[in-house]
TILUM-754086 format. One record per residue (C-alpha): residue number from 1; z, y, x. Coordinates in nm, 2 decimals. Layout:
ATOM,NUM,Z,Y,X $
...
***
This chain:
ATOM,1,-10.32,-4.36,-8.80 $
ATOM,2,-10.47,-4.28,-9.13 $
ATOM,3,-10.85,-4.30,-9.15 $
ATOM,4,-10.99,-3.94,-9.17 $
ATOM,5,-11.20,-4.02,-9.47 $
ATOM,6,-10.90,-4.16,-9.66 $
ATOM,7,-10.69,-3.86,-9.56 $
ATOM,8,-10.97,-3.62,-9.67 $
ATOM,9,-11.01,-3.79,-10.01 $
ATOM,10,-10.64,-3.82,-10.07 $
ATOM,11,-10.63,-3.44,-10.04 $
ATOM,12,-10.94,-3.39,-10.25 $
ATOM,13,-10.80,-3.62,-10.52 $
ATOM,14,-10.48,-3.41,-10.54 $
ATOM,15,-10.65,-3.07,-10.56 $
ATOM,16,-10.97,-3.15,-10.75 $
ATOM,17,-11.09,-3.50,-10.85 $
ATOM,18,-10.78,-3.63,-11.03 $
ATOM,19,-10.77,-3.34,-11.28 $
ATOM,20,-11.14,-3.38,-11.36 $
ATOM,21,-11.16,-3.76,-11.37 $
ATOM,22,-11.10,-3.82,-11.74 $
ATOM,23,-11.35,-3.56,-11.84 $
ATOM,24,-11.61,-3.73,-11.61 $
ATOM,25,-11.53,-4.07,-11.75 $
ATOM,26,-11.58,-3.93,-12.11 $
ATOM,27,-11.92,-3.78,-12.03 $
ATOM,28,-12.21,-3.97,-12.20 $
ATOM,29,-12.49,-3.88,-11.96 $
ATOM,30,-12.52,-4.01,-11.61 $
ATOM,31,-12.57,-3.73,-11.36 $
ATOM,32,-12.63,-3.72,-10.98 $
ATOM,33,-12.48,-3.52,-10.70 $
ATOM,34,-12.29,-3.19,-10.68 $
ATOM,35,-12.55,-3.02,-10.90 $
ATOM,36,-12.52,-3.28,-11.18 $
ATOM,37,-12.89,-3.35,-11.21 $
ATOM,38,-12.94,-3.58,-11.51 $
ATOM,39,-13.05,-3.94,-11.46 $
ATOM,40,-13.29,-3.88,-11.75 $
ATOM,41,-13.48,-3.65,-11.52 $
ATOM,42,-13.46,-3.84,-11.20 $
ATOM,43,-13.49,-4.20,-11.34 $
ATOM,44,-13.34,-4.34,-11.02 $
ATOM,45,-13.15,-4.63,-11.16 $
ATOM,46,-13.28,-4.97,-11.26 $
ATOM,47,-13.19,-5.11,-11.61 $
ATOM,48,-12.83,-5.23,-11.57 $
ATOM,49,-12.81,-5.40,-11.91 $
ATOM,50,-12.63,-5.73,-11.86 $
ATOM,51,-12.62,-5.68,-11.48 $
ATOM,52,-12.32,-5.72,-11.24 $
ATOM,53,-12.28,-5.39,-11.05 $
ATOM,54,-12.07,-5.30,-10.74 $
ATOM,55,-12.00,-4.93,-10.67 $
ATOM,56,-11.93,-4.88,-10.30 $
ATOM,57,-11.70,-4.59,-10.24 $
ATOM,58,-11.62,-4.55,-10.61 $
ATOM,59,-11.36,-4.27,-10.58 $
ATOM,60,-11.23,-4.22,-10.93 $
ATOM,61,-11.51,-4.45,-11.06 $
ATOM,62,-11.67,-4.21,-11.31 $
ATOM,63,-12.01,-4.33,-11.20 $
ATOM,64,-11.92,-4.69,-11.26 $
ATOM,65,-11.78,-4.60,-11.60 $
ATOM,66,-12.12,-4.45,-11.69 $
ATOM,67,-12.29,-4.77,-11.58 $
ATOM,68,-12.06,-4.98,-11.79 $
ATOM,69,-12.13,-4.77,-12.09 $
ATOM,70,-12.50,-4.81,-12.01 $
ATOM,71,-12.47,-5.18,-12.06 $
ATOM,72,-12.36,-5.33,-11.73 $
ATOM,73,-12.19,-5.67,-11.79 $
ATOM,74,-11.95,-5.61,-11.50 $
ATOM,75,-11.87,-5.32,-11.27 $
ATOM,76,-11.65,-5.35,-10.96 $
ATOM,77,-11.54,-5.03,-10.79 $
ATOM,78,-11.46,-5.05,-10.42 $
ATOM,79,-11.28,-4.77,-10.24 $
ATOM,80,-11.04,-4.74,-9.95 $
ATOM,81,-10.83,-4.45,-10.08 $
ATOM,82,-10.52,-4.56,-10.29 $
ATOM,83,-10.49,-4.22,-10.46 $
ATOM,84,-10.85,-4.23,-10.58 $
ATOM,85,-10.80,-4.58,-10.71 $
ATOM,86,-10.48,-4.49,-10.89 $
ATOM,87,-10.67,-4.22,-11.08 $
ATOM,88,-10.95,-4.47,-11.16 $
ATOM,89,-10.70,-4.72,-11.29 $
ATOM,90,-10.54,-4.46,-11.51 $
ATOM,91,-10.88,-4.37,-11.65 $
ATOM,92,-10.95,-4.74,-11.71 $
ATOM,93,-10.62,-4.78,-11.90 $
ATOM,94,-10.72,-4.49,-12.13 $
ATOM,95,-11.09,-4.58,-12.19 $
ATOM,96,-11.06,-4.96,-12.17 $
ATOM,97,-11.41,-5.02,-12.03 $
ATOM,98,-11.32,-5.32,-11.83 $
ATOM,99,-11.39,-5.19,-11.48 $
ATOM,100,-11.24,-5.39,-11.19 $
ATOM,101,-11.12,-5.23,-10.86 $
ATOM,102,-11.09,-5.34,-10.50 $
ATOM,103,-10.91,-5.14,-10.23 $
ATOM,104,-11.13,-5.18,-9.93 $
ATOM,105,-11.38,-5.00,-9.70 $
ATOM,106,-11.74,-5.05,-9.80 $
ATOM,107,-11.81,-5.18,-9.45 $
ATOM,108,-11.59,-5.49,-9.51 $
ATOM,109,-11.57,-5.58,-9.88 $
ATOM,110,-11.35,-5.89,-9.96 $
ATOM,111,-11.59,-6.03,-10.22 $
ATOM,112,-11.83,-6.33,-10.20 $
ATOM,113,-12.19,-6.32,-10.09 $
ATOM,114,-12.46,-6.27,-10.35 $
ATOM,115,-12.22,-6.16,-10.62 $
ATOM,116,-12.41,-5.86,-10.77 $
ATOM,117,-12.74,-5.76,-10.91 $
ATOM,118,-12.70,-5.39,-10.84 $
ATOM,119,-12.51,-5.19,-10.57 $
ATOM,120,-12.47,-4.81,-10.62 $
ATOM,121,-12.31,-4.53,-10.43 $
ATOM,122,-12.31,-4.16,-10.53 $
ATOM,123,-12.15,-3.97,-10.25 $
ATOM,124,-11.93,-4.27,-10.17 $
ATOM,125,-12.01,-4.52,-9.89 $
ATOM,126,-12.35,-4.35,-9.89 $
ATOM,127,-12.21,-4.06,-9.70 $
ATOM,128,-11.86,-4.15,-9.57 $
ATOM,129,-11.93,-4.49,-9.43 $
ATOM,130,-12.14,-4.58,-9.12 $
ATOM,131,-12.48,-4.70,-9.25 $
ATOM,132,-12.51,-4.94,-8.97 $
ATOM,133,-12.22,-5.13,-9.12 $
ATOM,134,-12.22,-5.06,-9.49 $
ATOM,135,-12.59,-5.12,-9.56 $
ATOM,136,-12.57,-5.48,-9.41 $
ATOM,137,-12.26,-5.53,-9.62 $
ATOM,138,-12.44,-5.42,-9.94 $
ATOM,139,-12.72,-5.66,-9.85 $
ATOM,140,-12.47,-5.94,-9.82 $
ATOM,141,-12.32,-5.86,-10.16 $
ATOM,142,-12.66,-5.85,-10.34 $
ATOM,143,-12.85,-6.14,-10.48 $
ATOM,144,-13.22,-6.18,-10.39 $
ATOM,145,-13.41,-5.92,-10.59 $
ATOM,146,-13.10,-5.70,-10.62 $
ATOM,147,-13.12,-5.33,-10.61 $
ATOM,148,-12.94,-5.08,-10.39 $
ATOM,149,-12.95,-4.72,-10.51 $
ATOM,150,-12.75,-4.45,-10.34 $
ATOM,151,-12.73,-4.07,-10.31 $
ATOM,152,-12.63,-3.86,-10.01 $
ATOM,153,-12.71,-3.53,-9.85 $
ATOM,154,-13.06,-3.46,-9.74 $
ATOM,155,-13.11,-3.46,-9.36 $
ATOM,156,-13.27,-3.11,-9.39 $
ATOM,157,-12.94,-2.98,-9.53 $
ATOM,158,-12.74,-3.10,-9.24 $
ATOM,159,-12.98,-2.94,-8.99 $
ATOM,160,-12.94,-2.60,-9.17 $
ATOM,161,-12.56,-2.60,-9.15 $
ATOM,162,-12.43,-2.36,-8.87 $
ATOM,163,-12.35,-2.56,-8.57 $
ATOM,164,-12.02,-2.39,-8.49 $
ATOM,165,-11.89,-2.32,-8.84 $
ATOM,166,-11.80,-2.62,-9.05 $
ATOM,167,-11.71,-2.43,-9.36 $
ATOM,168,-12.01,-2.20,-9.39 $
ATOM,169,-12.29,-2.30,-9.63 $
ATOM,170,-12.64,-2.40,-9.51 $
ATOM,171,-12.87,-2.12,-9.40 $
ATOM,172,-13.24,-2.08,-9.35 $
ATOM,173,-13.24,-2.16,-8.97 $
ATOM,174,-13.24,-2.50,-8.81 $
ATOM,175,-12.91,-2.51,-8.63 $
ATOM,176,-12.84,-2.88,-8.55 $
ATOM,177,-13.03,-3.15,-8.37 $
ATOM,178,-13.25,-3.39,-8.56 $
ATOM,179,-13.26,-3.65,-8.28 $
ATOM,180,-12.93,-3.84,-8.25 $
ATOM,181,-12.83,-3.76,-8.61 $
ATOM,182,-12.57,-4.01,-8.72 $
ATOM,183,-12.20,-3.91,-8.72 $
ATOM,184,-12.08,-3.55,-8.81 $
ATOM,185,-11.72,-3.44,-8.80 $
ATOM,186,-11.61,-3.16,-9.04 $
ATOM,187,-11.32,-2.93,-8.97 $
ATOM,188,-11.13,-2.69,-9.20 $
ATOM,189,-11.07,-2.32,-9.14 $
ATOM,190,-10.79,-2.40,-8.90 $
ATOM,191,-11.00,-2.64,-8.69 $
ATOM,192,-10.83,-2.95,-8.83 $
ATOM,193,-11.04,-3.26,-8.88 $
ATOM,194,-11.13,-3.27,-9.25 $
ATOM,195,-11.36,-3.57,-9.28 $
ATOM,196,-11.64,-3.76,-9.11 $
ATOM,197,-11.99,-3.79,-9.26 $
ATOM,198,-12.28,-4.01,-9.17 $
ATOM,199,-12.65,-3.94,-9.21 $
ATOM,200,-12.96,-4.08,-9.04 $
ATOM,201,-13.31,-3.96,-9.01 $
ATOM,202,-13.56,-4.12,-9.25 $
ATOM,203,-13.74,-4.32,-8.99 $
ATOM,204,-13.41,-4.48,-8.88 $
ATOM,205,-13.32,-4.55,-9.24 $
ATOM,206,-13.65,-4.73,-9.29 $
ATOM,207,-13.59,-4.95,-8.99 $
ATOM,208,-13.23,-5.02,-9.10 $
ATOM,209,-13.35,-5.13,-9.45 $
ATOM,210,-13.62,-5.36,-9.31 $
ATOM,211,-13.37,-5.52,-9.07 $
ATOM,212,-13.15,-5.60,-9.37 $
ATOM,213,-13.42,-5.75,-9.59 $
ATOM,214,-13.47,-5.45,-9.81 $
ATOM,215,-13.80,-5.33,-9.94 $
ATOM,216,-13.82,-4.95,-10.02 $
ATOM,217,-13.90,-4.87,-10.38 $
ATOM,218,-13.86,-4.49,-10.37 $
ATOM,219,-13.70,-4.19,-10.21 $
ATOM,220,-13.61,-3.92,-10.46 $
ATOM,221,-13.57,-3.58,-10.29 $
ATOM,222,-13.38,-3.38,-10.55 $
ATOM,223,-13.51,-3.04,-10.65 $
ATOM,224,-13.22,-2.86,-10.82 $
ATOM,225,-13.32,-2.75,-11.17 $
ATOM,226,-13.31,-2.38,-11.27 $
ATOM,227,-12.97,-2.30,-11.42 $
ATOM,228,-12.79,-2.59,-11.25 $
ATOM,229,-12.43,-2.50,-11.14 $
ATOM,230,-12.19,-2.66,-10.90 $
ATOM,231,-11.82,-2.63,-10.80 $
ATOM,232,-11.93,-2.69,-10.44 $
ATOM,233,-12.04,-2.34,-10.35 $
ATOM,234,-12.01,-2.42,-9.98 $
ATOM,235,-12.32,-2.65,-9.99 $
ATOM,236,-12.60,-2.39,-9.99 $
ATOM,237,-12.69,-2.06,-10.16 $
ATOM,238,-12.89,-2.08,-10.48 $
ATOM,239,-13.21,-1.95,-10.31 $
ATOM,240,-13.18,-2.24,-10.06 $
ATOM,241,-13.16,-2.52,-10.32 $
ATOM,242,-13.45,-2.37,-10.51 $
ATOM,243,-13.68,-2.42,-10.21 $
ATOM,244,-13.54,-2.73,-10.03 $
ATOM,245,-13.38,-3.06,-10.13 $
ATOM,246,-13.00,-3.06,-10.08 $
ATOM,247,-12.97,-3.43,-10.17 $
ATOM,248,-13.17,-3.75,-10.18 $
ATOM,249,-13.16,-4.09,-10.35 $
ATOM,250,-13.28,-4.40,-10.18 $
ATOM,251,-13.39,-4.69,-10.40 $
ATOM,252,-13.44,-5.03,-10.22 $
ATOM,253,-13.47,-5.39,-10.33 $
ATOM,254,-13.34,-5.70,-10.15 $
ATOM,255,-13.61,-5.96,-10.07 $
***
């Protein structure tokens, strides 16, 4: 049976990400999330100059491409979806940045311990993989002092999605339970499983970091800038993202 996340991203690659991949690789400025907030505003990333970087859940690897252009010595993209990696390899052939790719789930990466200085995930493993499994794996891959930086949806956003309508955008009412937050299944208009997402409350994230030898450096709760646009209109209405953070970036350091 095909993993639901792999199936969902195979479909997404066919209808959306493949066509936009080369444009994303060509962009000069690093941006975060579905509202493309510039890194120059958020300052979430450490200096990657000369560093070895692993991107967990790289998709078409545009984020890794940006990091390579920013000076990373080595970037390895890990993703379980063959269609996404095929697109990433096509882009690598065109741009010749020297990215490497591994087909694997972020929860079980066939790479040696302590191989990297930085691990990143921008709507990759950070949202589609179980944090109780992928965060320990990120810790294993990082050297002492290594940084883990990742973006995902803010817990508040999940709480504001209608409980019985998986395709409607977030509203201004708390509709889902805070306690027990972990695994959420999303279904399309026909009720067919369209993906599985993972999200934990902040207190549980803190305990998870500490149990895996991470020190917290920052939590960036993104305020969407005026004039920002997105192709993901199903996230939340403009008035919602002006008042509340739809996304967040964790920055932690391995002891």
